[in-house]
C-alpha positions in Angstrom: 32.6 54.0 64.8 35.2 51.3 65.5 38.1 50.8 63.2 37.1 48.7 60.2 33.4 49.0 61.0 31.3 49.8 57.9 27.7 50.4 59.1 24.8 51.2 56.7 24.8 54.7 58.1 28.5 55.1 57.4 28.2 53.7 53.9 25.4 56.1 53.3 27.5 59.0 54.4 30.3 57.9 52.1 27.9 57.6 49.2 26.5 61.1 49.9 30.0 62.5 50.0 30.9 60.8 46.7 27.8 62.2 45.0 28.5 65.7 46.3 32.1 65.6 45.2 31.2 64.3 41.8 28.5 67.0 41.4 31.1 69.7 42.4 33.4 68.8 39.6 35.5 65.7 40.2 37.8 66.5 37.3 40.7 68.3 38.9 40.6 70.6 41.9 37.2 72.1 42.7 36.7 75.8 43.5 36.6 75.2 47.2 37.3 78.9 48.1 33.8 79.7 46.9 32.1 77.4 49.4 31.4 77.9 53.1 29.5 74.8 54.1 28.7 73.7 57.7 31.3 71.6 59.5 29.9 68.1 59.9 32.7 66.8 62.1 35.2 64.0 61.2 34.8 60.7 59.4 36.8 57.5 59.5 38.9 58.2 56.5 42.7 58.3 56.5 45.6 58.9 54.1 48.6 56.7 55.1 52.2 57.8 54.8 52.5 55.7 51.7 49.7 57.6 49.9 47.0 54.8 50.4 43.6 56.1 51.3 41.5 54.1 53.8 37.8 54.2 54.7 36.7 52.5 57.9 40.0 50.7 58.0 39.7 49.3 54.4 42.0 50.6 51.6 40.1 52.5 48.8 41.4 50.6 45.8 39.7 52.5 43.0 42.0 55.3 41.8 39.2 57.3 40.2 37.5 57.4 43.5 40.6 58.5 45.3 41.1 61.2 42.7 37.5 62.3 43.3 38.1 62.8 47.0 41.5 64.4 46.4 39.7 67.0 44.2 37.8 68.3 47.2 40.6 68.0 49.8 41.9 71.1 51.5 43.7 72.1 54.6 42.5 74.4 57.3 45.3 75.0 59.8 46.4 71.6 61.0 43.2 70.0 59.9 42.6 68.2 56.6 39.0 68.4 55.3 36.9 67.2 52.4 34.8 70.1 51.3 31.7 70.2 49.1 29.0 72.9 48.8 26.9 71.0 51.3 29.3 69.9 54.0 32.9 69.9 55.4 34.3 66.7 56.9 37.6 66.2 58.6 39.9 63.3 57.7 43.2 62.1 59.1 46.5 62.4 57.2 49.5 60.5 58.6 52.1 62.6 56.8 51.5 64.4 53.4 48.4 63.6 51.4 50.4 63.0 48.2 53.6 61.4 47.1 55.9 62.8 44.4 56.8 59.7 42.4 58.5 61.1 39.3 60.7 64.1 38.5 61.8 65.7 35.2 63.4 69.0 34.1 62.2 71.5 31.5 63.4 74.8 30.3 61.7 77.9 31.7 62.0 81.6 31.2 64.0 81.9 34.5 66.0 78.8 33.9 65.4 75.1 34.5 62.2 74.0 36.1 61.8 70.8 38.1 58.5 69.1 37.3 57.1 66.5 39.7 54.3 64.0 39.1 52.3 62.8 42.1 50.8 59.4 42.8 47.5 60.9 41.7 48.9 62.2 38.4 49.1 65.9 39.4 51.9 67.7 37.6 53.6 70.3 39.8 56.2 72.7 38.4 58.5 73.8 41.2 58.6 77.5 41.7 56.6 80.4 43.2 53.5 78.9 44.8 54.8 75.4 44.4 57.8 75.6 46.6 60.1 72.8 48.0 60.4 72.4 51.7 63.0 70.4 53.6 62.1 69.2 57.1 64.3 67.6 59.6 63.6 64.0 60.3 63.9 61.9 63.5 67.3 60.5 62.5 70.4 62.7 62.9 70.9 64.6 59.7 67.8 63.2 57.9 66.2 65.5 55.5 62.5 65.0 54.5 61.6 66.8 51.2 58.1 68.1 50.4 56.6 70.1 47.5 53.5 72.3 47.8 50.8 71.0 45.4 47.8 73.2 46.1 45.7 74.6 49.0 48.3 73.9 51.7 48.6 70.3 50.5 52.0 68.8 50.0 53.6 65.8 48.4 56.4 64.0 50.0 59.1 63.0 47.6 59.8 59.3 47.5 63.3 58.2 48.3 64.0 57.5 44.6 62.8 61.0 43.5 64.8 62.6 46.4 67.9 60.9 45.1 67.3 62.3 41.7 66.9 65.7 43.3 70.2 65.4 45.1 71.9 64.7 41.7 70.9 68.1 40.4 71.6 70.0 43.6 74.3 72.7 43.9 76.0 74.9 46.4 75.1 78.6 46.6 76.0 81.3 49.1 73.0 82.5 51.1 73.7 85.4 53.5 77.3 84.5 53.5 76.8 80.8 54.2 77.4 78.2 51.5 74.2 76.2 51.2 73.5 72.9 49.4 70.1 73.1 47.6 68.3 73.0 44.3 67.2 75.7 41.8 63.9 75.7 40.0 61.8 78.3 38.4 64.2 81.1 39.2 64.3 80.2 42.9 66.8 78.4 45.1 65.7 76.0 47.8 68.4 75.4 50.4 68.5 71.9 51.8 71.3 72.2 54.3 74.5 74.0 55.0 77.2 72.7 52.7 79.4 72.1 55.7 76.9 69.7 57.1 76.8 67.8 53.9 80.6 67.5 53.9 80.6 66.2 57.4 77.9 63.6 56.6 79.9 62.3 53.6 83.0 61.7 55.7 
């Protein structure tokens, strides 16, 4: 199907997927680990780097519909799939499927906990099972932050949230090397060697 083409067959497939996702739950993440449906190939659905979902080249403007699809989204290796009891369909994700758009701190048993809100209103408490990851970007010294949301799916922190994260960062020695990073839920997430940060600020 060409980009932007929305044939009756394609629309019927989307309607079928919507109905299956709604029947499977649709209110929060579905129990995907219980299902082993047949693989029905890929469909023309894409999540752009800014978090916008597209179907057949057209943005999906209804937030409840996006949340419905997100509730049945999972990752299998490098492939992202929408999974219902009846079928499994691959989609394209340009970067991460979610964005972390807000950050707050709360007190936890092991110390402060960073809490992130995604663009689809998931609340993610950073710690074991919801770890931060810092990837190297294309530009020299660029750091791209992600947090694990669920099922291998990550949220990329927006620039504004990343700036907030940097404000609460600290330096700790890891294996004898001073590292710049953040603490949350009793864990420390190194961002970069403190020496690199000093050089970048000069």
